[in-house]
N, C-alpha and C positions, 0 to 999 in steps of 0.2 A: 154460136148464138148470133142470130141475125139482128142487126140494129133496126129499130123502127124509126121512121121519119116522123118528126113532130112538126105539125104545121099550126100556126096561130093566125087567126083572122084578126088583124089589128083593128080593122074597122068595127068588127063586132065587139071586141074588147073595149074600145073607146066608147061605144054606145052603151054597153053595160055599166061602165064606170059613171058615165053621165047620168044614167037613169038612177043609179045608186045615190049619187050626190043630190039629184032632184028630190028623191024620197027622204033623204036625211041631210038637210041643209046645215044642221048643227055640226056636221063632221068637218066643215071647212075651218071654222075658228079653232076647233080642237086640234086639227092637224097642224095648223100654223103654230099654235101654242107649243105643241110637242116638238116641233122643229126649232122653236126659239129657246127652249130650255138648254140644250148644249151650247148654243151661241152665248146665252147669258152667263153660263158657267165659265166659258172660255174668256169672256170679257172680264168677269169678276176675278178670275185667277190672274189674268194679265195685270189688272190694276193692283191687286194685292202684291204680286211679285215686284212691281215697280216701287210700291211703297216700302216694302222690306229691303229692297236693294238700296234705296235712298237712305233708310235708317242705318243700314250696315255701312254705307259710305260715310255717313256722319260719325258713327262710332269709331271707324278706322281713323278718321281725321282727328277726332278727340284723342285717341290713343297716340297718334303721331305727335300731336301738339304736347301731350303730357311727357312723352319720351324726350322731345326736344327741350322742354323746360327742365326736366331732371338732369339731362346732360349739361345744359347751360348752368344750372345751379352747382353741379359737381365740379365744373371747370373754373368756377369763380372763387377758389380759395378754401373750399371746404376740405377738412382733413379726414382721411380714412372713411369717407362715405357718410360722416355724421354732419348733419346740418348745424349751422350756428344757432344757438339758442339766444333769444332776446329776452331779457328780464329774468324772472325766476323759473326754476324747473318745476314741472308738475310731476308729482310722484303718484304711483298707483297705490291706492289703499283699498285692498279687497275687503268686502263686507262678508262676515260669516253668514251662511244661510240660516234662516230662522225656522224653527220647527213649527208646523201648523197645528 
């Protein structure tokens, strides 16, 4: 099978495109808008990722602080993992479910 050579007249193609745009000037803002959609999505995703990364960092820090506090409380004389109770003990008093 013989290969066919394809030639493109770039000057003619440019003139045809220019004529098309002159006939349809609305195509320019539409084309720009279509190209902006992926850019807007990219920026939105990047901003959301940064927000969630910061929230995750804050939650990790809270967890770290809580672990340090629990370790600190445990090493200050608490026996067998039970915290000291101040005042009276609260007892759980379950309420029986009522029939409707």
